[in-house]
C-alpha positions in Angstrom: -7.1 1.7 -7.1 -5.9 5.2 -6.4 -2.8 6.3 -8.5 0.1 5.3 -6.5 4.1 5.9 -7.0 6.5 3.4 -7.6 9.9 4.0 -6.5 11.0 5.5 -9.4 8.4 8.1 -9.4 6.1 6.8 -11.9 2.1 6.2 -11.2 0.7 3.0 -11.1 -3.2 2.5 -11.2 -5.8 5.0 -10.9 -9.5 5.2 -9.6 -11.2 2.1 -9.1 -10.5 -1.2 -8.9 -8.1 -3.5 -10.5 -7.8 -7.1 -10.9 -3.8 -8.7 -10.1 -3.4 -9.2 -13.8 -3.8 -5.5 -14.2 -1.5 -4.6 -11.7 1.1 -7.2 -12.8 1.0 -5.3 -16.3 1.3 -2.0 -14.9 3.9 -2.6 -12.4 6.2 -5.1 -14.2 5.7 -7.4 -10.7 5.9 -11.0 -11.1 2.3 -12.5 -10.6 3.4 -14.7 -7.5 5.0 -11.5 -5.9 2.2 -9.5 -6.3 -0.5 -11.6 -5.4 1.7 -12.3 -1.8 1.5 -8.7 -1.4 -2.2 -7.9 -2.3 -3.0 -11.2 0.3 -0.7 -9.4 3.2 -2.8 -6.2 2.3 -6.2 -7.9 2.3 -5.4 -9.7 5.7 -4.5 -6.4 7.1 -7.4 -4.6 6.2 -5.7 -2.1 3.7 -7.6 -3.7 0.7 -10.9 -5.3 -0.1 -11.8 -8.0 -2.5 -14.6 -8.4 -4.8 -14.9 -11.7 -6.6 -16.4 -11.6 -10.1 -16.1 -14.9 -11.8 -12.7 -16.2 -12.0 -11.3 -13.0 -10.9 -10.9 -10.6 -8.0 -11.2 -7.4 -8.1 -8.9 -5.5 -5.4 -9.9 -1.9 -4.0 -8.2 0.1 -1.3 -9.8 1.1 1.4 -9.6 4.9 2.0 -10.6 5.2 5.7 -7.8 2.8 6.4 -5.2 4.2 4.3 -6.3 8.0 6.0 -5.8 6.5 9.2 -2.5 4.8 8.2 -1.5 8.2 7.1 -2.5 9.7 10.1 -0.6 6.9 12.1 2.6 7.7 10.1 2.1 11.9 10.4 2.6 11.1 14.1 5.3 8.9 14.0 7.4 11.6 11.7 6.5 14.0 14.1 7.8 11.7 17.2 11.0 11.1 15.2 11.8 14.6 14.3 11.4 15.5 18.3 13.5 12.7 19.1 16.1 13.4 16.5 18.7 14.9 18.9 18.0 12.6 21.7 21.0 10.0 22.0 22.1 7.6 24.2 25.6 8.2 25.3 28.0 5.5 24.2 29.3 3.3 27.3 
């Protein structure tokens, strides 16, 4: 997986693919939580899986990440434009 930032600003991962146990080691997350998050990301099409023996490797899908980034950019622009638009209190 490409390098991503944790909330504390430290980098996790790197180029390529990762097994869930690698991500647990790198992030300190619990295996159960990480597996649930990876399942949601897989079902959403953000990561793809590659079975290899008893392990599953996870890889980010760059095309999907780029599309999400574009959509988030559009949302940010809308939020900026609407920042001063408030409904009056009754």
